[in-house]
C-alpha positions in Angstrom: 117.1 74.1 120.6 113.9 72.1 120.4 114.2 68.4 119.6 113.0 67.3 116.1 109.6 65.6 116.4 109.0 63.1 113.6 105.3 62.8 114.3 104.7 66.5 114.0 106.7 66.6 110.8 104.8 63.7 109.3 101.5 65.3 110.2 102.6 68.5 108.6 103.5 66.8 105.4 100.2 64.9 105.3 98.1 68.0 106.0 100.1 70.1 103.5 99.7 67.5 100.8 96.0 67.2 101.4 95.6 71.0 101.3 97.5 71.5 98.1 95.9 68.6 96.3 92.4 69.9 97.4 93.2 73.3 96.0 94.2 71.9 92.6 91.3 69.4 92.5 88.8 72.1 93.2 90.2 74.2 90.3 91.1 77.1 92.6 94.6 77.4 91.1 94.4 77.5 87.4 96.8 80.1 86.0 98.6 83.3 86.7 98.4 86.5 84.8 101.3 89.0 84.6 100.1 92.6 84.7 101.7 96.1 85.0 100.2 96.9 88.4 102.1 99.7 90.3 102.7 99.2 94.0 102.5 102.2 96.2 103.3 102.8 99.9 102.1 106.0 101.6 101.7 107.6 98.1 105.2 106.7 97.0 105.7 104.2 94.2 107.8 101.2 95.1 110.0 99.8 92.3 109.9 96.1 92.1 113.1 94.3 91.2 111.3 91.1 90.2 107.7 90.3 89.2 105.5 89.1 91.9 105.0 85.7 90.3 
């Protein structure tokens, strides 16, 4: 098993935080809308147990 690298973990946390905060600051993520979209695969409807959001 690969050894845990603290520097890589810290860099991932920093880049992830910057990415998420940039998305919210830019207004890219504002809201979600629930709809009755039907999902099909090869012409057959797929029943969804839970909503996608």
